[in-house]
Every structure is written in structure tokens, then in C-alpha cells.
Residue frames relative to the residue before (quaternion, step in Angstrom):
aa qw qx qy qz dx dy dz
X 1.0000 0.0000 0.0000 0.0000 0.00 0.00 0.00
X 0.7138 0.4847 -0.2748 0.4244 3.60 0.66 -1.15
X 0.6520 0.5299 -0.3273 0.4324 3.46 1.10 -0.92
X 0.6123 0.5742 -0.3240 0.4364 3.56 1.11 -0.92
X 0.6389 0.4949 -0.3079 0.5021 3.58 1.00 -0.98
X 0.6676 0.5023 -0.3224 0.4451 3.68 0.66 -0.70
X 0.6740 0.4615 -0.3004 0.4925 3.46 0.96 -0.86
X 0.6293 0.4985 -0.3505 0.4823 3.71 0.94 -0.57
X 0.6507 0.4973 -0.3350 0.4659 3.65 0.96 -0.73
X 0.6392 0.5518 -0.3153 0.4331 3.51 0.93 -0.72
X 0.7189 0.4224 -0.2378 0.4981 3.55 1.11 -0.57
X 0.5637 0.5802 -0.3970 0.4336 3.55 1.19 -0.24
X 0.4379 -0.6656 0.4986 0.3414 3.74 -0.84 0.74
X 0.5927 -0.6174 0.4004 0.3274 3.42 -1.12 0.63
X 0.7480 0.1897 -0.0853 0.6302 3.66 1.10 -0.90
X 0.0296 -0.7528 0.6564 0.0394 3.52 -0.99 0.77
X 0.4229 -0.7375 0.4822 0.2116 3.56 -0.99 0.95
X 0.0065 0.8084 -0.5883 -0.0164 3.67 -0.49 0.95
X 0.2825 -0.7658 0.5610 0.1376 3.41 -0.72 1.17
X 0.2888 -0.7765 0.5507 0.1015 3.47 -0.78 1.19
X 0.2854 -0.7530 0.5684 0.1688 3.48 -0.98 0.67
X 0.1251 0.8037 -0.5626 0.1478 3.50 -0.68 1.26
X 0.6059 -0.6186 0.3600 0.3472 3.60 -0.68 1.10
X 0.7147 0.4797 -0.2192 0.4593 3.58 1.09 -1.03
X 0.7619 0.3184 -0.1641 0.5396 3.62 1.17 -0.56
X 0.4183 -0.7164 0.4940 0.2604 3.51 -0.98 0.77
X 0.4729 -0.6098 0.5400 0.3360 3.53 -1.28 0.30
X 0.5664 -0.5926 0.4120 0.3979 3.61 -1.12 0.28
X 0.5637 0.5653 -0.4146 0.4368 3.53 1.11 -0.33
X 0.6500 0.5040 -0.3102 0.4767 3.56 1.08 -0.84
X 0.6169 0.5337 -0.3290 0.4758 3.62 0.97 -0.74
X 0.6245 0.5643 -0.3142 0.4392 3.51 1.00 -0.98
X 0.7059 0.4684 -0.2772 0.4532 3.54 0.81 -1.00
X 0.6210 0.4942 -0.3471 0.4996 3.58 1.10 -0.53
X 0.6274 0.5621 -0.3362 0.4212 3.52 0.92 -0.71
X 0.6592 0.5137 -0.2620 0.4826 3.47 1.11 -0.95
X 0.8124 0.3400 -0.1306 0.4554 3.49 0.75 -1.04
X 0.7753 0.3045 -0.1406 0.5353 3.65 1.20 -0.41
X 0.4491 0.6271 -0.5369 0.3416 3.49 0.66 0.85
X 0.4439 -0.7451 0.4292 0.2522 3.68 -0.17 1.28
X 0.8590 0.1548 -0.1785 0.4541 3.50 -0.85 1.11
X 0.6310 0.4829 -0.3517 0.4949 3.49 1.41 0.29
X 0.4150 -0.6679 0.5636 0.2529 3.61 -1.05 0.94
X 0.4247 -0.7090 0.4986 0.2614 3.71 -0.70 1.05
X 0.6148 0.5466 -0.3493 0.4486 3.66 1.02 -0.52
X 0.7414 0.4116 -0.2177 0.4832 3.59 1.12 -0.54
X 0.4846 0.6671 -0.4463 0.3477 3.59 1.26 0.21
X 0.3905 -0.7115 0.5372 0.2296 3.38 -1.06 0.94
X 0.2602 -0.8171 0.4943 0.1427 3.60 0.10 1.36
X 0.5873 0.5662 -0.3597 0.4529 3.65 0.98 -0.81
X 0.6313 0.4742 -0.3552 0.5004 3.73 0.81 -0.87
X 0.6777 0.4880 -0.3399 0.4325 3.76 0.53 -0.93
X 0.6127 0.5303 -0.3362 0.4799 3.67 1.00 -0.88
X 0.6439 0.5388 -0.3155 0.4423 3.66 0.97 -1.03
X 0.6769 0.4842 -0.3039 0.4637 3.66 0.96 -1.02
X 0.6135 0.5428 -0.3776 0.4317 3.57 1.01 -0.62
X 0.6417 0.5153 -0.3033 0.4803 3.48 0.98 -1.07
X 0.6339 0.4904 -0.3487 0.4860 3.78 0.87 -0.52
X 0.6736 0.4801 -0.3204 0.4616 3.61 0.83 -0.79
X 0.5990 0.5629 -0.3563 0.4443 3.57 1.05 -0.63
X 0.5749 0.6275 -0.3486 0.3927 3.56 1.16 -0.58
X 0.7556 0.4207 -0.1437 0.4811 3.51 1.31 -0.83
X 0.4230 -0.7815 0.4011 0.2224 3.49 1.33 0.34
X 0.0707 0.8339 -0.5335 0.1226 3.48 1.05 1.08
X 0.5212 -0.6610 0.4299 0.3264 3.57 -0.89 0.79
X 0.6112 -0.6397 0.2909 0.3642 3.52 -0.75 1.19
X 0.6801 0.5080 -0.3164 0.4234 3.64 0.98 -0.56
X 0.6810 0.3827 -0.2848 0.5556 3.59 1.34 0.00
X 0.2740 0.7702 -0.5318 0.2211 3.64 1.05 0.53
X 0.7602 0.3218 -0.2792 0.4904 3.49 -0.88 1.01
X 0.3399 0.7579 -0.5163 0.2086 3.64 1.26 0.23
X 0.6574 0.5196 -0.3279 0.4362 3.60 1.03 -0.71
X 0.5893 0.5511 -0.3456 0.4792 3.55 1.08 -0.77
X 0.6919 0.5005 -0.2780 0.4399 3.54 0.58 -1.16
X 0.7078 0.4383 -0.3098 0.4593 3.59 0.90 -0.80
X 0.6046 0.5627 -0.3250 0.4607 3.57 1.15 -0.66
X 0.6450 0.5287 -0.3017 0.4621 3.50 1.02 -0.97
X 0.7432 0.3837 -0.2484 0.4886 3.62 0.80 -0.99
X 0.6878 0.4707 -0.3425 0.4336 3.68 0.78 -0.56
X 0.8454 0.1216 -0.0056 0.5201 3.65 0.67 -0.96
X 0.4258 -0.6703 0.5206 0.3137 3.68 1.02 -0.27
X 0.5612 -0.6104 0.3142 0.4624 3.59 1.42 0.47
X 0.4608 0.6392 -0.4825 0.3825 3.61 1.10 0.67
X 0.3827 -0.7394 0.5267 0.1716 3.52 -0.67 1.35
X 0.7100 0.4245 -0.2653 0.4953 3.64 1.15 -0.47
X 0.3271 0.7648 -0.4969 0.2473 3.71 1.01 0.22
X 0.0395 -0.7707 0.6358 0.0132 3.54 -1.15 0.89
X 0.0650 0.7927 -0.5932 0.1247 3.49 -0.94 1.12
X 0.7709 0.3920 -0.3073 0.3970 3.42 -1.63 -0.23
X 0.1157 0.8242 -0.5249 0.1786 3.56 0.69 1.12
X 0.5974 0.5903 -0.3407 0.4226 3.51 1.18 -0.68
X 0.6936 0.4956 -0.2968 0.4304 3.57 1.10 -0.45
X 0.5353 0.6228 -0.3827 0.4233 3.59 1.32 -0.19
X 0.6239 -0.5544 0.4047 0.3738 3.51 -1.22 0.44
X 0.7568 0.3962 -0.1683 0.4919 3.44 0.97 -0.99
X 0.2766 -0.8184 0.4086 0.2945 3.63 1.52 -0.13
X 0.5820 0.5018 -0.4100 0.4913 3.53 1.30 0.77
X 0.6825 0.4752 -0.3417 0.4377 3.64 0.91 -0.71
X 0.4087 -0.7031 0.5041 0.2909 3.72 -0.78 0.88
X 0.3666 -0.7229 0.5499 0.2016 3.60 -0.96 0.93
X 0.7384 0.2962 -0.1198 0.5939 3.58 1.07 -1.05
X 0.0644 0.8004 -0.5915 0.0725 3.51 -0.93 1.08
X 0.7200 0.4962 -0.3002 0.3811 3.56 -1.13 0.45
X 0.7585 -0.3864 0.2784 0.4448 3.45 -1.27 -0.08
X 0.7861 0.2954 -0.1741 0.5142 3.47 0.93 -0.84
X 0.4065 -0.7584 0.4234 0.2834 3.61 1.26 0.05
X 0.1877 0.8211 -0.5010 0.1989 3.35 0.93 1.12
X 0.4390 -0.6923 0.5204 0.2390 3.53 -1.14 0.69
X 0.7330 -0.4500 0.2819 0.4250 3.75 -1.13 0.35
X 0.4895 0.6859 -0.3828 0.3788 3.60 1.30 -0.61
X 0.6707 0.5354 -0.2818 0.4291 3.51 0.92 -0.98
X 0.6486 0.4760 -0.3588 0.4732 3.60 0.96 -0.64
X 0.6491 0.4815 -0.3627 0.4639 3.62 0.90 -0.61
X 0.7720 0.4500 -0.2214 0.3906 3.47 0.61 -1.15
X 0.7837 0.2919 -0.1293 0.5328 3.57 1.13 -0.77
X 0.3543 -0.7610 0.4791 0.2565 3.53 1.27 -0.03
X 0.3946 0.7012 -0.4563 0.3801 3.60 0.78 1.10
X 0.3737 -0.5959 0.6416 0.3060 3.38 -1.60 0.11
X 0.4122 -0.7499 0.4712 0.2139 3.52 -0.57 1.11
X 0.6361 0.5252 -0.2916 0.4844 3.66 1.31 -0.41
X 0.6084 0.5070 -0.3658 0.4889 3.55 1.30 -0.10
X 0.4046 -0.7794 0.4093 0.2476 3.47 -0.26 1.33
X 0.6589 0.5388 -0.3178 0.4177 3.65 0.98 -0.79
X 0.6449 0.5133 -0.2600 0.5030 3.48 1.09 -1.01
X 0.6446 0.5120 -0.3290 0.4628 3.57 0.88 -0.77
X 0.6908 0.4740 -0.3221 0.4408 3.56 0.74 -1.06
X 0.6787 0.4613 -0.3457 0.4549 3.65 0.81 -0.92
X 0.6258 0.4809 -0.4054 0.4613 3.78 0.79 -0.57
X 0.6407 0.5403 -0.3514 0.4171 3.62 0.88 -0.84
X 0.6737 0.4351 -0.2978 0.5178 3.63 1.00 -0.81
X 0.5815 0.5429 -0.3851 0.4677 3.67 0.89 -0.53
X 0.7224 0.4453 -0.2948 0.4391 3.48 0.68 -0.96
X 0.6317 0.4811 -0.3766 0.4772 3.68 0.98 -0.49
X 0.6430 0.5042 -0.3458 0.4613 3.70 0.82 -0.86
X 0.5593 0.5829 -0.3774 0.4528 3.64 1.11 -0.72
X 0.7563 0.4430 -0.2456 0.4141 3.58 0.76 -0.76
X 0.3822 0.7334 -0.4472 0.3406 3.63 1.35 0.04
X 0.6816 0.4833 -0.3262 0.4421 3.68 0.48 -1.00
X 0.6253 0.5506 -0.2933 0.4689 3.61 0.97 -1.07
X 0.7052 0.4823 -0.2523 0.4543 3.52 0.68 -1.23
X 0.6196 0.5461 -0.3272 0.4591 3.55 1.06 -0.85
X 0.6809 0.4645 -0.2780 0.4933 3.68 0.97 -0.80
X 0.7020 0.5063 -0.2477 0.4354 3.59 0.95 -0.85
X 0.8315 0.2861 -0.0901 0.4676 3.45 0.73 -1.25
X 0.1722 -0.8380 0.4977 0.1428 3.58 1.36 -0.39
X 0.1792 0.7624 -0.5809 0.2219 3.58 0.74 1.06
X 0.4060 -0.7488 0.4938 0.1750 3.49 -1.21 0.74
X 0.6982 0.4012 -0.2420 0.5412 3.58 1.46 -0.08
X 0.5726 -0.6202 0.4288 0.3220 3.34 -1.15 0.74
X 0.6516 0.5660 -0.2936 0.4110 3.52 1.15 -0.75
X 0.6442 0.4803 -0.3210 0.5012 3.51 1.17 -0.73
X 0.6094 0.5288 -0.3682 0.4620 3.66 1.02 -0.90
X 0.6972 0.4848 -0.3339 0.4092 3.65 0.63 -1.03
X 0.6529 0.5012 -0.3401 0.4549 3.60 1.04 -0.87
X 0.6317 0.5083 -0.3412 0.4756 3.63 0.93 -0.62
X 0.6275 0.5306 -0.3130 0.4761 3.65 0.99 -0.76
X 0.6116 0.5742 -0.3144 0.4442 3.47 1.00 -0.97
X 0.7877 0.3809 -0.2264 0.4281 3.46 0.60 -1.21
X 0.5642 0.5767 -0.3390 0.4838 3.51 1.40 -0.51
X 0.6757 0.5265 -0.2636 0.4436 3.51 0.95 -0.83
X 0.7701 0.3645 -0.2038 0.4822 3.67 0.99 -0.80
X 0.7217 0.3679 -0.2691 0.5210 3.63 1.16 -0.20
X 0.6883 -0.4926 0.3758 0.3774 3.44 -1.44 0.41
X 0.6103 -0.5553 0.4007 0.3983 3.57 -1.16 0.53
X 0.0213 -0.7803 0.6243 0.0322 3.53 -1.23 0.71
X 0.5209 -0.6436 0.4576 0.3241 3.50 -0.94 0.95
X 0.8103 0.2000 -0.2493 0.4913 3.45 -0.87 1.18
X 0.5784 -0.6732 0.3239 0.3275 3.47 1.26 0.21
X 0.4268 -0.6774 0.5263 0.2864 3.67 -1.16 -0.07
X 0.1007 0.8298 -0.5401 0.0981 3.69 0.87 0.78
X 0.7814 0.3721 -0.2083 0.4557 3.56 0.71 -0.87
X 0.5697 0.6206 -0.3471 0.4121 3.68 1.33 -0.04
X 0.0971 -0.7514 0.6339 0.1555 3.59 -1.19 0.17
X 0.5543 -0.6173 0.4546 0.3241 3.65 -1.18 0.58
X 0.6145 -0.5583 0.4251 0.3605 3.56 -1.04 0.67
X 0.6315 0.5962 -0.3234 0.3758 3.53 1.06 -1.10
X 0.6073 0.5883 -0.3340 0.4166 3.54 1.23 -0.75
X 0.5523 0.5615 -0.4344 0.4369 3.69 1.08 -0.16
X 0.6300 0.5197 -0.3191 0.4809 3.51 0.99 -0.96
X 0.6933 0.4953 -0.3005 0.4287 3.60 0.76 -1.00
X 0.6449 0.5359 -0.3075 0.4499 3.50 1.00 -0.87
X 0.5960 0.5352 -0.3265 0.5018 3.66 1.09 -0.77
X 0.6931 0.4748 -0.2942 0.4556 3.56 0.65 -0.92
X 0.6862 0.4463 -0.3066 0.4856 3.62 0.89 -0.71
X 0.5797 0.5097 -0.3808 0.5091 3.62 1.09 -0.47
X 0.6557 0.4919 -0.3320 0.4668 3.67 0.75 -0.70
X 0.6060 0.5512 -0.3405 0.4616 3.57 1.02 -0.63
X 0.6509 0.5208 -0.2894 0.4705 3.53 0.91 -1.09
X 0.6557 0.5167 -0.3337 0.4379 3.64 0.87 -0.97
X 0.6793 0.5201 -0.2839 0.4329 3.49 0.96 -1.07
X 0.6586 0.4673 -0.3133 0.4997 3.58 1.05 -0.71
X 0.6554 0.4812 -0.3633 0.4549 3.69 0.91 -0.54
X 0.7093 0.4360 -0.2792 0.4784 3.54 1.13 -0.51
X 0.5242 -0.7090 0.3465 0.3199 3.46 1.37 0.18
X 0.3820 0.7566 -0.4141 0.3318 3.44 1.43 0.50
């Protein structure tokens, strides 16, 4: 009996993600539905739902605060309209023709060097994007001295996706947050209406 219990414990993952239901925080399933149906310029019938589900699983690895659930999806929506082959930011290249930012998250060449990824691989890009944001948290805590996880995460988010700025970006928010807030508001309205 003891051997069976030890064998079962050895195969059980050390950490299991448990999603909590809170009237103030959306579930990932609710966020997924918003991402499918409310990404501007994207036909819901053409959305790669499996890709969005994979992005959610990646986000879960980083324990994002519940009221920021869907940050990867909102960024992917705004940056590339969920297109892993998207190319942009040509104006910053030397020849004005070569895209600097590519892929689902519109990552610059820095990410390939720093995180050893292929920017056109959506899972690698999303994981590197999240790692880069989480990497900013200690710096943001020192600079901004926020008391809440939410504000710290937002400051790390904007610090991670924008160019360095003297004094930091404590008072700024990423444009992706507007999309995420819209989705969360829609979820609250649906819940209030019993849908």
C-alpha cells in the first residue's frame, strides 16, 4: 500500500493550476470567448482556437493576476490579429523595407538572441514574451513601489514591451490593456445579464 501511494505521488505534478471563480475576475474560458469574438478586424470563424488555447496554457504557467487574465490574447490580437506570420515595424529598419517585428507577438530580433527562440513559432514567442515581462517585475517593484500585484504587473508589462526610458514607465499602461479591459467589461455585463 505504501509503495502504491509513493508511486502515485511520484507521477503527480508538483503544481497544478486551479482556476478560481470570482465575480470580479473572468475565467479563462470567458476570456477565450471574448478573444474569439471581439478581436477587431478578425473573423471569428477563421480564428485558430487551438492556438488561443495554447496561449492561455502558456499564460497560466506565469501565474498572472486573475484580473489580468488574457493579457497574451489581448497582445496577440492587437499586435498581429493572431497571425504567427505577421511582419511589421519596417520604419525602424535601416532599409525601411525589412520588418523588425515579426510573428504573433511582433517581437524584435532581440528576443531571438536573449531567449533563443524562433519568433515565427507562436508558442516560443508567447513564452518568451511572458518571460520578458516577468523578468521586469523586480525592477518595477524597486522603481515604482506599487502595493498591488495588478499595478506591478501592468508596469512590468509596459516596461517589457517598450523601449527603455529613464525613470521607468511606472505611470504608463500598454495599449493591449485597453482591449483586455473591454473584454473583461463584456464578461461582467454578460454575467450580470445571466448569459
